[in-house]
C-alpha positions in Angstrom: 67.3 93.0 107.5 69.0 89.7 108.2 72.5 88.7 109.2 75.0 87.5 106.8 75.5 84.1 108.7 78.1 81.7 108.1 76.8 80.3 104.7 78.7 82.5 102.4 82.0 83.0 100.7 83.2 85.7 103.1 82.5 83.7 106.3 83.8 80.4 104.7 87.2 82.0 104.3 87.6 82.8 108.0 90.3 80.9 109.7 88.1 78.9 112.0 91.1 76.4 112.8 93.1 79.3 114.2 90.2 80.0 116.6 89.6 83.6 117.7 92.3 86.2 118.1 93.0 87.8 121.4 90.4 90.3 121.0 87.8 87.7 120.5 87.6 88.4 116.7 87.5 85.8 114.0 90.1 86.7 111.4 91.2 85.5 108.0 94.6 83.6 107.9 97.6 85.8 108.3 98.8 84.8 104.7 95.5 85.8 103.2 95.4 89.2 105.1 99.0 89.9 104.1 98.2 89.3 100.3 95.2 91.5 100.6 96.9 94.3 102.5 100.0 94.2 100.1 97.4 94.7 97.0 95.6 97.4 98.8 98.7 99.3 100.0 100.3 99.1 96.6 97.2 100.4 95.0 96.8 103.2 97.5 100.5 104.3 97.1 100.1 104.3 93.3 97.2 106.8 93.7 98.7 108.7 96.6 102.3 107.9 97.4 102.8 109.8 100.5 99.6 108.7 102.4 100.0 106.9 105.6 98.1 103.8 105.9 97.0 102.4 109.1 95.1 99.0 110.0 92.7 98.9 112.7 93.0 96.2 115.3 95.5 94.2 113.4 98.5 92.3 115.0 101.9 93.7 115.3 103.6 91.0 113.0 101.4 91.9 110.1 102.5 95.7 110.5 106.1 94.5 110.6 105.6 92.1 107.4 104.1 94.9 105.6 106.9 97.3 106.6 104.4 99.8 108.0 105.6 99.7 111.6 105.1 103.5 112.0 101.4 102.8 111.8 101.0 100.6 114.6 98.3 101.8 117.1 97.1 104.3 114.3 93.7 103.6 112.5 92.8 105.4 109.2 89.7 106.9 111.0 92.1 109.0 113.1 95.1 109.6 110.7 
């Protein structure tokens, strides 16, 4: 099995200009992440309205922008 590497659409979309986050991870730009999360949360809530959504290792401003502050420091794997 080989690694995905950097020559693919997924890796190309990473925000290299922003550098690494404080935890050392490469991330997509905040605007892209917000758009993706908004779509996913809307889809999840349409199917299961009361389900609590958590985002593993995401930044506090993203939780605030998505209005899911109650999920800060909660990951879906432990909800």
